[in-house]
C-alpha positions in Angstrom: -71.7 37.2 -7.9 -69.1 34.5 -7.1 -69.5 32.5 -3.8 -66.2 33.7 -2.3 -67.1 37.4 -3.0 -70.6 36.8 -1.5 -69.0 35.2 1.6 -66.6 38.1 2.0 -69.5 40.6 1.8 -71.7 38.7 4.3 -68.8 38.0 6.6 -67.9 41.7 6.7 -71.4 42.9 7.2 -72.4 40.3 9.8 -69.0 41.0 11.5 -69.8 44.7 11.8 -73.3 43.9 13.0 -72.3 41.6 15.8 -69.4 43.7 17.1 -71.3 45.3 19.9 -72.8 42.1 21.2 -69.5 40.3 20.8 -67.7 42.8 22.9 -70.4 42.7 25.6 -70.2 38.9 25.6 -66.4 38.9 25.7 -66.2 41.4 28.6 -68.9 39.7 30.6 -67.4 36.3 29.9 -64.2 37.5 31.6 -66.1 38.8 34.6 -68.1 35.5 34.8 -65.0 33.4 34.5 -63.6 35.1 37.6 -66.8 34.7 39.7 -64.8 32.7 42.3 -62.3 35.6 42.6 -64.8 38.3 43.1 -68.6 38.9 42.8 -69.0 40.1 39.2 -72.5 41.4 39.9 -72.2 43.2 43.2 -69.6 45.0 45.4 -69.6 44.1 49.1 -69.5 47.3 51.2 -68.6 47.3 54.9 -69.4 50.2 57.1 -68.8 50.6 60.8 -71.8 52.2 62.5 -72.8 53.5 65.9 -76.5 52.9 66.7 -78.3 55.2 69.1 -80.2 52.4 70.9 -80.9 51.5 74.5 -79.1 48.3 75.8 -81.8 45.6 76.2 -82.1 41.9 75.9 -84.6 42.0 73.1 -85.9 44.6 70.6 -89.1 45.2 68.8 -89.1 45.7 65.0 -90.0 49.4 65.6 -87.1 50.0 67.9 -84.7 48.5 65.3 -86.3 50.4 62.4 -86.0 53.7 64.4 -82.3 53.1 65.1 -81.7 52.3 61.5 -83.5 55.5 60.4 -81.1 57.5 62.5 -78.1 56.2 60.6 -79.0 58.4 57.6 -79.1 55.7 55.0 -82.1 54.4 53.1 -82.0 51.1 54.9 -84.9 48.7 54.5 -85.4 46.4 57.5 -86.4 42.8 56.9 -86.0 41.0 60.3 -83.7 40.6 63.2 -82.7 38.3 66.1 -80.4 38.3 69.1 -77.7 35.7 69.0 -76.6 33.5 71.9 -73.5 35.7 72.3 -75.8 38.8 72.8 -75.2 40.4 69.4 -78.1 41.6 67.4 -78.2 40.6 63.8 -80.4 42.7 61.6 -81.3 41.5 58.0 -81.7 44.5 55.7 -82.3 44.7 52.0 -79.1 43.5 50.3 -77.2 42.9 53.5 -76.9 42.6 57.2 -76.0 44.7 60.3 -74.6 43.1 63.4 -74.3 45.3 66.5 -73.4 45.0 70.1 -76.3 46.4 72.2 -74.0 47.3 75.1 -71.9 49.7 73.0 -74.2 50.3 70.0 -71.2 49.6 67.8 -71.8 47.5 64.7 -70.8 46.6 61.3 -73.1 46.8 58.3 -72.4 44.7 55.2 -74.4 45.2 52.1 -74.2 44.5 48.4 -74.2 47.3 45.8 -74.9 46.4 42.2 -72.0 46.9 39.7 -74.0 48.8 37.1 -73.3 48.0 33.5 -71.3 44.9 34.5 -74.4 43.5 36.2 -76.6 44.1 33.1 -73.9 42.7 30.7 -73.7 39.5 32.8 -77.4 39.0 32.8 -77.5 39.5 29.0 -74.6 37.0 28.7 -76.5 34.4 30.9 -79.7 35.1 29.0 -81.6 35.4 32.3 -83.8 38.3 31.2 -86.9 38.1 29.0 -87.5 35.2 26.6 -87.1 37.5 23.6 -83.4 38.0 24.6 -82.9 34.3 24.2 -83.9 34.6 20.6 -81.5 37.5 20.1 -78.8 35.4 21.8 -79.6 32.4 19.6 -79.4 34.6 16.5 -76.1 35.9 17.7 -74.8 32.4 18.0 -76.0 31.5 14.5 -74.3 34.6 13.1 -71.1 33.7 15.0 -71.2 30.2 13.5 -71.6 31.7 10.0 -68.8 34.3 10.5 -66.5 31.5 11.8 -67.2 29.1 8.9 -67.3 31.8 6.2 -64.0 33.1 7.4 -62.5 29.8 6.5 -63.2 30.2 2.8 -62.4 33.9 2.3 -58.7 33.6 1.7 -57.0 31.5 -0.9 -53.5 30.1 -1.1 -50.9 29.7 1.6 -52.8 32.0 4.0 -56.1 30.3 3.4 -57.6 27.1 4.6 -55.4 24.9 2.3 -52.3 26.6 3.6 -51.6 27.5 7.3 -55.3 28.1 7.9 -56.2 24.5 8.6 -53.3 24.2 11.1 -54.7 27.1 13.0 -58.2 25.7 12.9 -56.8 22.4 14.2 -55.0 24.1 17.1 -58.2 26.0 17.8 -60.0 22.7 18.2 -57.1 21.0 20.2 -56.9 23.6 22.9 -60.5 23.0 24.3 -60.2 19.3 23.5 -57.0 19.1 25.7 -58.8 20.8 28.6 -61.9 18.5 28.2 -59.7 15.4 28.2 -57.6 16.7 31.1 -60.3 17.9 33.4 -63.4 15.8 32.7 
């Protein structure tokens, strides 16, 4: 089998094989690129609440836990304190609750995982098990092969000797321009 035909076959088969992983990396890359615009892993949820609690200067853990239980959510208490302004700040799992003991009115803020996006982002960052790092490294090697083999598949004016090398050059110049400009 000639080398160009072998490259075409391997390029095609590896290309099919990495399609799913490439799409996950591409979508999660977009989400991670915009991490300063929004939290790609969690949604922030705000709820106004009314606690059934007696107005006091200080509260025990049990009093706060009881008041949280009456809200009807599965809220896991961590700790609390009373601020100098008299508001009570309660730390809960994945969030906080601040309430005014005089009125019982408060605002609860908590994070809710963006399922699927959260998992894709953690795959992208390779922050899960060590074995995923090897999968990620193999994906990178396959992408390198697909990129390089793609250079040699076509002949003539549409191949590397024709317009192909100009496109490869521009593909290198774009990140180089950003590196020179911003670093």
